[in-house]
DRENKOLTOR-750666 format. One record per atom (N, C-alpha, C): atom name; x, y, z; residue in one letter; residue number from 0. Coordinates in Angstrom, 1 decimal, m for minus. Last residue first. Example, Ala and Ser with C-alpha at 12.3 -4.5 7.8 and 13.67 -1.06 7.14 Angstrom:
<atoms>
a, px, py, pz, r, k
N, 12.8, m2.2, 7.1, S, 1
CA, 13.7, m1.1, 7.1, S, 1
C, 12.9, 0.0, 7.9, S, 1
N, 13.2, m5.7, 7.8, A, 0
CA, 12.3, m4.5, 7.8, A, 0
C, 13.2, m3.3, 7.8, A, 0
</atoms>
This chain:
<atoms>
a, px, py, pz, r, k
N, 126.0, 109.3, 60.5, V, 77
CA, 126.0, 108.5, 59.4, V, 77
C, 124.4, 108.0, 59.0, V, 77
N, 126.7, 110.7, 62.7, G, 76
CA, 125.6, 111.2, 62.1, G, 76
C, 125.5, 110.7, 60.7, G, 76
N, 127.8, 109.5, 65.0, R, 75
CA, 128.5, 109.9, 64.1, R, 75
C, 128.1, 111.0, 62.8, R, 75
N, 125.6, 108.7, 66.5, C, 74
CA, 126.2, 109.6, 66.9, C, 74
C, 127.3, 110.3, 66.2, C, 74
N, 124.6, 107.0, 64.4, S, 73
CA, 123.8, 107.9, 65.2, S, 73
C, 124.7, 109.2, 65.8, S, 73
N, 126.1, 105.0, 64.5, E, 72
CA, 126.0, 105.8, 63.1, E, 72
C, 125.4, 107.0, 63.8, E, 72
N, 126.1, 103.9, 67.5, T, 71
CA, 127.3, 104.5, 66.9, T, 71
C, 126.9, 105.4, 65.6, T, 71
N, 123.4, 102.8, 67.3, T, 70
CA, 124.1, 103.8, 68.6, T, 70
C, 125.0, 104.8, 67.8, T, 70
N, 123.3, 101.1, 65.4, S, 69
CA, 122.6, 102.1, 65.0, S, 69
C, 123.1, 103.3, 66.3, S, 69
N, 125.4, 99.1, 66.5, R, 68
CA, 126.0, 100.0, 65.1, R, 68
C, 124.8, 101.1, 64.9, R, 68
N, 124.3, 97.8, 68.3, H, 67
CA, 125.8, 99.0, 68.8, H, 67
C, 125.8, 99.9, 67.8, H, 67
N, 121.0, 97.6, 69.0, S, 66
CA, 122.1, 97.4, 68.1, S, 66
C, 123.0, 98.2, 68.8, S, 66
N, 119.5, 96.6, 72.0, A, 65
CA, 119.8, 98.1, 70.7, A, 65
C, 120.9, 97.6, 70.2, A, 65
N, 119.0, 93.1, 72.9, R, 64
CA, 119.7, 94.7, 73.3, R, 64
C, 119.7, 95.3, 72.0, R, 64
N, 117.0, 91.2, 74.4, G, 63
CA, 117.7, 91.8, 73.6, G, 63
C, 118.3, 93.3, 73.7, G, 63
N, 113.1, 91.7, 76.6, R, 62
CA, 114.8, 91.0, 76.0, R, 62
C, 115.4, 91.3, 74.3, R, 62
N, 112.8, 94.3, 78.3, P, 61
CA, 112.5, 94.2, 76.8, P, 61
C, 113.5, 93.3, 76.5, P, 61
N, 111.8, 94.0, 81.7, A, 60
CA, 112.7, 94.7, 80.5, A, 60
C, 112.8, 94.0, 79.4, A, 60
N, 108.6, 93.3, 82.9, P, 59
CA, 110.4, 93.0, 82.6, P, 59
C, 110.7, 93.8, 81.3, P, 59
N, 107.0, 95.3, 85.1, Q, 58
CA, 107.0, 95.1, 83.8, Q, 58
C, 108.6, 94.5, 83.2, Q, 58
N, 104.7, 95.6, 88.0, Y, 57
CA, 106.3, 94.9, 87.9, Y, 57
C, 106.6, 94.8, 85.9, Y, 57
N, 102.7, 96.3, 89.6, D, 56
CA, 103.3, 97.2, 88.3, D, 56
C, 104.6, 96.7, 87.9, D, 56
N, 102.4, 94.0, 90.8, E, 55
CA, 101.6, 94.3, 90.3, E, 55
C, 101.6, 95.0, 88.8, E, 55
N, 104.7, 93.7, 93.1, M, 54
CA, 104.3, 92.8, 92.2, M, 54
C, 103.1, 92.9, 90.5, M, 54
N, 104.9, 96.2, 93.6, F, 53
CA, 106.1, 96.2, 93.0, F, 53
C, 104.9, 94.9, 92.2, F, 53
N, 102.5, 96.2, 95.3, A, 52
CA, 102.4, 96.9, 94.5, A, 52
C, 103.5, 96.9, 93.1, A, 52
N, 103.2, 94.1, 97.6, R, 51
CA, 102.3, 93.9, 96.4, R, 51
C, 102.2, 94.6, 95.5, R, 51
N, 105.1, 95.6, 98.6, I, 50
CA, 105.7, 94.3, 97.9, I, 50
C, 104.3, 93.8, 96.6, I, 50
N, 103.8, 97.5, 99.4, R, 49
CA, 105.3, 98.0, 98.8, R, 49
C, 105.8, 96.4, 97.9, R, 49
N, 102.2, 96.3, 101.4, A, 48
CA, 101.3, 96.8, 100.5, A, 48
C, 102.4, 97.3, 99.4, A, 48
N, 103.9, 95.2, 103.3, E, 47
CA, 103.3, 94.2, 102.3, E, 47
C, 102.7, 94.8, 101.0, E, 47
N, 105.0, 97.2, 104.3, T, 46
CA, 105.8, 96.8, 103.6, T, 46
C, 104.9, 95.5, 102.6, T, 46
N, 102.3, 98.3, 105.6, A, 45
CA, 102.8, 99.0, 104.9, A, 45
C, 104.0, 98.2, 104.0, A, 45
N, 101.8, 96.3, 107.7, P, 44
CA, 101.3, 95.9, 106.6, P, 44
C, 102.0, 97.1, 105.4, P, 44
N, 105.2, 94.1, 108.4, W, 43
CA, 104.3, 95.6, 108.4, W, 43
C, 103.7, 95.8, 106.9, W, 43
N, 105.5, 90.9, 108.9, L, 42
CA, 105.7, 91.9, 107.7, L, 42
C, 104.8, 92.8, 108.2, L, 42
N, 108.1, 89.3, 110.5, R, 41
CA, 107.1, 90.0, 110.9, R, 41
C, 106.8, 91.0, 109.8, R, 41
N, 109.6, 86.3, 109.4, R, 40
CA, 110.1, 87.9, 109.7, R, 40
C, 108.3, 88.2, 109.6, R, 40
N, 110.0, 84.1, 109.0, G, 39
CA, 109.4, 83.8, 110.1, G, 39
C, 109.6, 85.7, 110.1, G, 39
N, 111.9, 83.1, 107.0, A, 38
CA, 112.6, 82.3, 108.5, A, 38
C, 111.5, 82.9, 109.7, A, 38
N, 110.5, 84.2, 105.3, R, 37
CA, 110.5, 82.3, 104.9, R, 37
C, 110.7, 82.2, 106.6, R, 37
N, 111.2, 86.7, 105.5, L, 36
CA, 110.3, 86.3, 105.3, L, 36
C, 110.0, 84.9, 105.5, L, 36
N, 114.2, 86.4, 104.9, Q, 35
CA, 113.7, 86.8, 106.2, Q, 35
C, 112.3, 86.5, 106.5, Q, 35
N, 114.2, 85.8, 102.1, A, 34
CA, 114.6, 84.7, 103.0, A, 34
C, 114.1, 84.9, 104.5, A, 34
N, 113.3, 88.6, 101.5, V, 33
CA, 112.5, 87.1, 101.1, V, 33
C, 113.5, 85.8, 102.2, V, 33
N, 114.9, 90.3, 102.1, L, 32
CA, 113.4, 90.3, 102.3, L, 32
C, 113.0, 88.9, 102.3, L, 32
N, 117.5, 91.2, 101.8, K, 31
CA, 117.4, 89.8, 102.8, K, 31
C, 115.6, 89.5, 102.8, K, 31
N, 117.6, 93.3, 100.1, W, 30
CA, 118.0, 92.3, 99.6, W, 30
C, 117.8, 91.0, 100.4, W, 30
N, 115.2, 96.5, 100.3, D, 29
CA, 116.2, 95.1, 101.2, D, 29
C, 116.1, 93.5, 100.9, D, 29
N, 114.0, 97.3, 98.5, N, 28
CA, 115.7, 97.9, 99.1, N, 28
C, 115.8, 97.2, 100.3, N, 28
N, 111.7, 96.8, 98.1, T, 27
CA, 111.8, 97.1, 99.4, T, 27
C, 112.9, 97.7, 99.9, T, 27
N, 111.4, 95.4, 95.6, A, 26
CA, 110.1, 96.0, 96.6, A, 26
C, 110.3, 96.8, 97.0, A, 26
N, 114.5, 95.4, 94.7, R, 25
CA, 113.4, 96.2, 93.6, R, 25
C, 112.3, 96.6, 94.7, R, 25
N, 115.5, 94.0, 96.8, R, 24
CA, 115.9, 94.9, 96.5, R, 24
C, 114.9, 96.1, 95.3, R, 24
N, 113.7, 91.9, 96.0, G, 23
CA, 113.6, 92.1, 97.9, G, 23
C, 114.3, 93.8, 97.6, G, 23
N, 114.4, 90.5, 93.8, F, 22
CA, 113.1, 91.0, 93.8, F, 22
C, 112.9, 91.9, 95.3, F, 22
N, 117.3, 89.8, 94.0, Y, 21
CA, 116.6, 90.8, 93.1, Y, 21
C, 115.3, 91.4, 93.4, Y, 21
N, 116.8, 88.0, 96.0, S, 20
CA, 117.7, 89.5, 96.1, S, 20
C, 117.7, 90.3, 95.7, S, 20
N, 115.8, 86.0, 94.4, E, 19
CA, 114.9, 86.2, 95.5, E, 19
C, 115.3, 87.9, 95.9, E, 19
N, 115.8, 86.8, 90.8, A, 18
CA, 116.0, 85.9, 92.0, A, 18
C, 115.8, 87.1, 93.2, A, 18
N, 113.0, 85.5, 88.7, M, 17
CA, 113.9, 86.4, 89.2, M, 17
C, 114.3, 86.2, 90.6, M, 17
N, 111.6, 84.5, 86.4, K, 16
CA, 112.8, 84.2, 86.8, K, 16
C, 114.1, 84.7, 87.4, K, 16
N, 108.9, 85.0, 87.0, H, 15
CA, 109.8, 85.9, 85.8, H, 15
C, 111.0, 85.5, 86.0, H, 15
N, 107.7, 82.8, 87.8, A, 14
CA, 106.8, 83.2, 86.7, A, 14
C, 108.5, 84.1, 85.9, A, 14
N, 109.2, 82.5, 90.5, K, 13
CA, 109.2, 81.5, 89.2, K, 13
C, 109.0, 81.8, 87.7, K, 13
N, 108.4, 84.8, 91.6, L, 12
CA, 110.6, 84.9, 91.4, L, 12
C, 109.8, 83.6, 90.3, L, 12
N, 105.4, 84.5, 91.5, F, 11
CA, 106.1, 85.6, 90.9, F, 11
C, 107.7, 85.6, 90.5, F, 11
N, 106.0, 82.2, 93.4, S, 10
CA, 105.0, 82.2, 92.2, S, 10
C, 105.5, 83.4, 91.3, S, 10
N, 107.3, 83.5, 95.6, D, 9
CA, 107.8, 82.3, 95.4, D, 9
C, 107.1, 82.2, 93.6, D, 9
N, 105.2, 85.6, 96.3, I, 8
CA, 106.5, 85.7, 96.0, I, 8
C, 107.2, 84.7, 95.2, I, 8
N, 102.9, 83.6, 97.1, E, 7
CA, 102.9, 84.4, 96.5, E, 7
C, 103.9, 84.9, 95.1, E, 7
N, 104.5, 82.6, 99.3, Q, 6
CA, 103.9, 81.8, 98.5, Q, 6
C, 103.7, 82.8, 97.1, Q, 6
N, 104.3, 84.8, 100.4, V, 5
CA, 105.7, 84.0, 100.2, V, 5
C, 104.9, 83.3, 99.8, V, 5
N, 101.8, 85.3, 101.9, I, 4
CA, 102.6, 86.2, 100.8, I, 4
C, 103.9, 85.6, 100.3, I, 4
N, 101.5, 84.5, 105.0, P, 3
CA, 100.8, 83.9, 103.5, P, 3
C, 101.5, 84.2, 101.6, P, 3
N, 104.5, 83.8, 106.6, H, 2
CA, 103.7, 84.6, 105.9, H, 2
C, 102.9, 84.3, 104.7, H, 2
N, 105.3, 81.2, 108.2, T, 1
CA, 105.6, 82.0, 107.5, T, 1
C, 104.1, 83.0, 106.8, T, 1
N, 105.8, 80.6, 111.7, M, 0
CA, 105.1, 80.5, 110.9, M, 0
C, 105.2, 81.5, 109.6, M, 0
</atoms>
């Protein structure tokens, strides 16, 4: 039987277009976490708390990139 948090994780992954391995690595430093939870891995309360904290605190990186020109100009003093 899978842990009920797996459904919450799946919703989070879909909402943020995030890979399972990336989620696991960022939330608990375990890239296999989500696959193993689906396979029935036991979830310790401390690990569940880390997962929930990650999902609550997650702020996606802003889209787009800084202009290369602006960083280059500031280095040359232009």
